[in-house]
N, C-alpha and C positions, 0 to 999 in steps of 0.2 A: 239209510235212516228212514226213508219213506215207507219201506215195507215192514218196519218193526214197530212204528208208532204213528198215531195220528194225533195232532194237537189242533183241535177245531175251536176257533175263536168266533163267537157271535157278538157283534157290536151293534149298538143302537142307542136309543134314548131311554131314560127311565120312564117306565109306563108302556114301553113297546113290547112287553112280555118276554124280555130277554131271559130272566131268571127261570120262569116256568118252562119256556121252550128248551133251555139247556138241560134242565132236570129231566124232561121227557126224552130228549135225545140221549142223555146219559143212561136212562133206564133201558132204552132200546139196545144200546151198545152192551150193557151188562147182560141183558137177556140173550144177546148173541154170543155170549161166552167170553167177553172181554172184561178186563179190569179197567176201572176208570178213576180219575182223580180230577176234581173240578177246582177252579180258582175264580173268584168273583171280584170284580172291580166296579164300584159304583159311587156316584156322587151323593152328597147330602141333600138331595132334592126329591120331592115326591114325584114330580113329572118333569121330563126333560133333563138334559145334561148327559154327556157321553158316558155310557156304561158298557161293560163287556163281561162275558164269562168265557172261560176256557174249559175244554174237556180234553184231557190227555188220556189216551186209551192205548193199551198194549195187551198182548197175550199173557204177560206176567204181571204180578202186583206192581203198582205204580207208587213210587215213593214221594214224588213232588210234582209241581206243575211243569217242570222241565225248563228248557231254554228256548225262548221264542215260540214260534208255532208255524204250521205249514198249511193252514186252511182258514181263510177269513170270509165270513158271511157278514157283510156290512149292510144293515137295514137302512141306515140313515136315521137321524133323530127327528121323528115326526112331531115331537113336542118341543122343538127348539124354541127358545125365547126370541131369537132373532136370527134370520138368515143373512144378516148384514155383516160383511167382512169387517167393517169398521166398528161394529158394536164392541162393548167392553170385553165380552167373552168370545168375540169373533163369530164366524159363521158356524153355528152349532149343527146345522143340518148335515154338513159334510164331515164333521169330526169322526164319526164312526168309521170312516174310510181313511182320512188323511192322518189321523193320530195313531193309527195302528200299523202303518207301513214299516216303521223302523224295526219292528221285531219279527216281521215276516221273513221266513227263510227263503233262500234262493230255490227256485223250482216250485214255489208254493202256488196256491190257488186263491183267487179273489172272485167272489160273487158280490156284486153291489146292486142295490135297488135304484135303477135309473129313474124310477118314478118319484123318488125323493131327492136323490143325490144328482146334482147337475155337474157333469164332468168338466164343464168350462169353469165352474167355481173351484173345482178340485185343482185343475191345472193352474189356476190363478194363484193359489196359495202354496203350491209346491215350487221348489227351485227349478224343477223341470216338469214335463208333463207326465201323467201316469203312464202313457204309452211308452215313453222313453225309459222310465223307471222299470217298467215291466220287461222291456227288452234287455236292460242292463242286468236284471236279477233272474231272468228266465221265469218270470211270473206268468201264470195263465189266468187271464182276466175274462170273466163272463158277466157282462152287464145284462140285467134282466129287470123288466118292469114288474116287480113284485106287487106294487100297489095296484096296478091295473088288473093283474090276475086275481088278487084278493077281492077287489071291488066288483069284478065281473061275476064272480061265483059266490060271493058272500059279503064280508065287510072288510074295510081297510085294515082293521086291527089284526086280521088274519094274514098279514104280510109275512109274519114269522113262519106260518105253516107253508107258505109258498117257498120261503127260503130253505126250509127243511127238505121239501120235495126236490128242489134244485140240488141241494147237497147230496141227497141220496142218489140222484142221477149221476153226478160226477164221481161218486165213490162206488158206483155199480152195486148199490145196496137194494135188496128186495123191499118193496113197500109194505109187505104184509105185517112185519113187526110194528111199523108205525101205525098202520090201520088198526091192529089189535089193541095197541095202547090207547089210541083215541077212543075206540069203542068202550074201553074200560072206564073212561073219564068223562065222556060226552054222550049226548043223546039227541034225538030229534033233529031239528033243522041245523043246529050248530054242528052236530056230527056230520051230517050229510054235506054241508058246505065245506067243512075242513077236509073231508075225504076228496071232494071234487077238486079243491084248490091244490092239495098235495099231488094228485095225479096230473093235473094240468101243468104245473110247474115242472114236474119230472119229465113229462113228455116234451114240453117246449124247449127245455135246455138241451135235450138230446137231439131233437129234430133240427135245431138251428145252429148247432155247434159241432165242430170236429174235436172230439175229446182225445187229447194227446199228451196229457200230463203223466207224471210218475207217482203221484200221491195215491196210495192205495190203503184200504182198511185191512189191518192184520187179521188173521184167523186165530181163534182161541176157544178153549173150553175150560170150564171151572171144575177143579177137583172137589170142591165143596160148595154147597149152595151159598151164593153171595147175597148180601143185602146192601143197599145204597143208603149211607147215613152220613150225617155231619157230626162234628164235635159236640154241637149243642144237643144232638140226639144222644150221644154217648153220656153226657152229664145227666140229662133228664132221665134216661133209662136206668142209669146207675142209682140215681136217687130213688126211683120207684122200687127197684129191686132191693134197696137198702131199707125199705119200709117207710120212706118219707110219705106222709099223708097230709101235709099242709105246706103251702107255699104262699108267700105274700110278696108283692113287688110293685114297682112302678116302671112303665116302659122306658127303656133307654137302649139305644143301639150299642153293642150287639147282644147285651144281656137279654133283650126281649125275646130272642129265639129260644133260649132255655125256658123262660117264663111261659111262653106260648105253648111249647110242646107239653110241658108238665100240666098246664091249665087244661089242655085238651084231654089228657089221659087220667088225671087224678079222680074225677068223678066216677070213672069205671071201677075204681078200687075203693070207693067210699071216702075219698079224700076231699080236701077243700082248697080252692085257690082264691085268693083275694087280691084284687088290684086296689091299692089305696092311694091316698092323696100325695104322698111323697116317700122318699127312701127312708126317712126317719121313722115314719109310721110303719113302713114295711119291716124294717129290722125289729122294731119293738113288738110288732104283732107276732113275728116268728119266735122271738124269745118267749113271749107269753104263751104261745101254743106249746112250746117245748116244756116250759115250766109246768103246764097242765098235763103233760105226759104224752104228747104227740111228737113224732119225729118231724122236724120242721126245717125248712130251707127258705132263704131269701137271697137277694143278690142285686147287683147293679153293674154299672160301668163307670170308670173314672170319677167324675164329679159326683155322681149319685152315690158311689161307694164312700166318697169323702163324707157325705152327710150321715152315713151309717157309723162313722168312727166312734162317736160317743157310746152308741148302743153296743158296739163291739166290745168296748171296755166294760160296759155293764154286764155282758155275758161272761167276761173273764172274772169280774169281781164277784158276781153272784154264782159263778160256777154252773151256769146253765148251758147245756149242750145245744148247739145249733150249727148248721152248715150254711156258709155264704158262698156265693159265686161272684168273682170279679172278672168280668169280660173286658179286657183292655182294648183301647182304641187310641189313636193319636191324641196326645194332650200337649200342654196342660189346658185347663179350663175346657171349653167346648172343643178346642183343638180341631182334629179332623175326624168327625164322628163315624165315618164309614171306612176308615183306613186302618190297617193293622200297625200296631207298635207294641213293644214290650217295655213300656216306660213306667209301669205301675208296681214293679216288684218291691222297691223300697217302701212305697206307700202301703202296700198290703202287709209287709212284714212288720212295720213299726208304727202304723197309724194308731190313733187313740192315745189317751193320756196314760202315763205310768209305764211300767215294764210290760213288754208284750208277752203274752202267755197263750199261744195259739198254735194250731197246726196249719201248715200251708203246703198244698200240693200243686205242682205245675205239670199236668199231663202233656205228653208230646204227640200223642196220636189219638185217634177216635177210640181205640181199644183202651188206652190208658185213661181217657176221659171217663169211660164206664167203670173201670176197675178202681181208679183212685177216688172217684166220687163215692163208691161203696165203702172204700177204706176210710174216707173222711167221716162218714156217718158212724162207722164202727168206733173209731177213736174218739170222736166228739162225745158219743154217748157213754163210752166206757170210762173216759177220763174227765168228763164234765167240763168241757171248754169249747170255744168256737173253733171250727175247722173251716179253712177257706180253700176253694178250688179256683186257681187263677188260670184263665185261658185268654186268648186274644181273638180279634176279629177274624184272623186267617183261619185258625183252627175251628172256631165256632161255626163258620159259614162254609167251609170246604166240604164237599161230598166225596165219599170214597167207598169203593167196594170193600166190605169186610166179611169174613166168614160168619155164617149164621151161628156157628158154635160159640162165638164170643159171648152170646147172651143166654147160654144154656146153664149157667150156674143156678144153684137152688135159690128160689126167690118166692115171695119177698122175705125179708128178714124182720121178724116181729120183735126181736130182742131190744128192750128199752134201755139196756146198759145197766149201770150200777144203781139199781133201784131196790129198796127193801120191800119185802112182802110184809103184810100185817103181822104174820107170825114172827118174822125177824125183828120187826119194830118193837115188839113186847120186850125183847132182850137187849135192845139198844139203849145207849146212855141217854138219859133225859135230864134236863134241869129240874131243880126242885119245884119250879112252877108248872112242870108237866111238858115243857117245850122240848122237842127233839133237838139234840145237840148236833145240828147239821154241819157245823164247821169246827169239829174237834181238831186239836193240834196233831195228835199222833194217829196217822192213818197210813196204811201200806200204799206205796206209790203216790202218796199225797191225795188220794181220792177218798172222800167220805161218802158213803152211799146216800143218795137222796131219797126223799119220800115224795109222793104225789098228792096234790090236793084231794081231800076226801078220804085218805087212808086213816084208819083209826089209830090214834096215838102218834101220827106223823106230823103234827102241826109244828112249824118252825118259822123263824123270822129270817128275812133276807133283805139286803140293802146294798146299794151301790157305794155306800160309805164302807170304810174298813169296819169290821165287826168282830165280836168275840165268838167263842164256840157256840153260844146260844143265838147268835145273829144280831145281838144288840150293838149299836154303834159304839165303837171304842177307839180311842187314840192312844191307848196305853202302849208305850214303846216296846215292851216285851211281847205283848199280843201282836203288835204290828209285824215285828220281826218273824215270829213263829208262823203267822198266817202267810206272809210273803214266801218264806222258805218252803212251807208245805205246798203252796200252789206251784212254785218253781220246780219242785220235785217231780211233778208230772212230766216235764219235758224229758228228764232223764229216763223215766219209766217208759215213755212212748218210744224213745230212741231204742231202748232195749227190746221192746216189743217188735218194732219194725226189723231190727237186726236179726232177731230170732227166726223170722220168716224168710230170711234171705234178702239179697239186695233187690231193690226195686228200681235201681238205675239201669240203664240199658247200654251195655258195652257193644261196640260194633267195630269190626275190622280185626286185623291180625294182633294177637296178644303181644308180639315182640316188635311192634311198630316203633319207629324212631321218633315220630312226631305225633302229637295228639290234638284233638279238638274237643273242647268242652262246649256243650250246648244245652239249652233248656227250652221247654215249651214247644211252640208250634214249628220251630225251625229244625227240629230233630231229624225228621225224615229227609229233608233237603240236604242236611249235612251228611247223612248216611249215604245218600246217592253220590255226593261229592267224594266221600271216602273211597267208594268203589272206583271212581274215575281216577283218583290220585294213585291208587295202588296198581291200576292197570298200566301206569307209566312209571312204576317202581319208585314212587315217592315215599312209601312206607308210612302210612298214616292210619291211626285208629281214632275212634271217637267215644265219648261217654255222654249219654243223654241223662242229665240229672233232673229228677222230678220231685224230690223232697227238698223243700226250701227251709222249713222249720218243723221239727228239729232237723238240723243239717246232717247229711250222711257223711260225716268226716272220714271214716275209714275207707269208704268206697272211693271218694275223691282223692284221698292221699295215695291209695294203692294205684290209681290210674296215673296220677302225676309222677309217682316214683318210677313208673314203667316207661316213661318217655323223656326225651331230652328237653323238649319245650312244647308248649301247648298254646293254641289260639282259642280264645273264647268268642264264640259267634253269637251275637244277639242283636235285636232290633230296637236299640235306643242309642242315644248319643253319649250317655255317661258311663257306659259299661257297668250297669248296676249288678249284674250277676257276677262279673269278675270281682267287683268290690265285695260282694258277699263271700265269695270264695276266700279272698285274702283276709277278710275280717275273721272268718271262722277258723281258718287254718293258721293265721299269723305267720305265714311263710309262703314260699313258692312265687312271690311276686316277680322275681327275676327270671322265672320260666314262662311267664304269661304275656301274651299280646292280645289285643282286642281287635276283632273285625266287626265293625259296627255299620248298621244301615238304618236310616230313619227318615226316608223320603216318602213314606206311605205305601211302599211296595215291599213284599217279602223278598227274601233272598232267592235267587235262582241258583241251581247247583254250580253253574259255571262261575258265578261270582265268588262262591266259597272256594272253588278250586283255585282260581286266580289269586284270591287273597291269601290262602295258605301257602301257595307257591312263592308269593312275595316275601313271606316270612322265611320260608326254607332257603330261598336264594339271597336273603338279606338285601332285597331290592324293593323297597316300599313303593317305588314308582309303578310297579307292575300290578298293584292292587286296583281293582275296578274303580272307575270314577264315581260310581254310584255308592261306594262304601267309604269308610274311613278306617285306616289301620293305625292303631296306636298302642303303646308307644312303639316306634320303630326300633329295630335292633340297635341302630346307631345311638339312639337316645336311652337305650336300656342297658346300662353298663352292667357287666357281669364279672 
């Protein structure tokens, strides 16, 4: 295992530069020819509190964060609120070391900052000493005073640079790629100090230790130029290439990442970004921009999206195209703002008053984030309704190498959708008063072309109230029925459009597999890695990653379920929301489905999926990982 992959975990306190350091280390690995996949775990605090990031790197594309890790760089939490063991949160200074030991593989490496972490404090909170644990698990421990190295040659905040230098020494890495990256991002005294610290730590750990571990960095080359991006980048770049030129929002984790990226780039393309006072204003402003003829986006997370629900209904009733992003986190209410969960699916599908009439995509990879955001804009503006892209904290924040060719599609797309030209408006139906009949009953696919403010002859009325073809408020029963039926017709037309372009679900594994896994969103790649492991031991399993939530891809899911004897639905929530959607849409197959659920604030690891599926296959629910919940068990699921 050690020569095929490295999983490097960098742990410290919020504010210790954990995120930026890991991103730079990931870039060095990528530029060295390796594929990388990052995982971020952080508390809901500005400064202090145990945080870590992982980088899994291999010579081949990486599907998930993997199981455990084999290299720990523990900086210690220099912003800890209290180093007192008896404090409510315990001794936070040492948590970056003691709270990461459970997942460290046998034979792994530990570097810890003895300038911050007192080993006596560590031993006091462990059942046994670190030295004894290291002997038991064949860990190779390298204490180093990173704080002293940093302060001697620069500033204490540069401890992370010293840690990277020590890491490079233990992995026999050349310092030149690190130095080149630093030179790209720093200058002056800061660059000089960091370069000195990097080399000093590198030399010190090699001079003072006998390096005899088995953890090595794999070799690799890229067949295609790679780039390092997150799911938030995928959504933001998809919006830009779809022609989005307006975004409005209010900061909320993890939606803020999409909002920030688009806000940085929109001005380059003549677009506008507006941070407003709350999510209600954000949604309303995006709808207004779209009404005026601009492709627009807004979004939020959890409770912020709840505030948008009335405006979501307004977009449906006024038939105004707009794209929303819902970036899930642990809920309800404030919940766990920085932890991943897939608990907002029902909320996104059915929030707002009245019947839902929207499009919902749930991409499973960074590539899908890009592609499905583009598709969301296409459908929203073609069929004049809101489209929602639902992601979660895991997918939005994980960085991964993807081929540069993912973003070589023609861009941007200026098509405003079904909008009449002034020449077409002349021949369009108008009321005797001269008002354009914007909401006529009889329209192909339920879509009546819209006009834009300022177009000659295109004046029309619109309202959040039910309205007649001219847009006047109407409670006439016959008008109500015909307007609802016309709007609902769009769902059937969109489904046909999607089906005509082939399936957008992702099938993985052997076609003739005996067992199946249904998965949606961010857990897709993890499940696919688990499928490979299961088939290596002749368990005969395939998976279907479903990304279209509304309108639902009935034929794709039925075809998959008909091909297997039974299937496990893997998702990160406690209620099995996606499984519920499948059974509602299909009205059958309940006796073939089990749920493997996880909702502790951490995403699935591949081994947890493997063990959970095997528990179903062997009809032994006790074999399911304790971090998950399997339901219903076969015993309770009469067939």
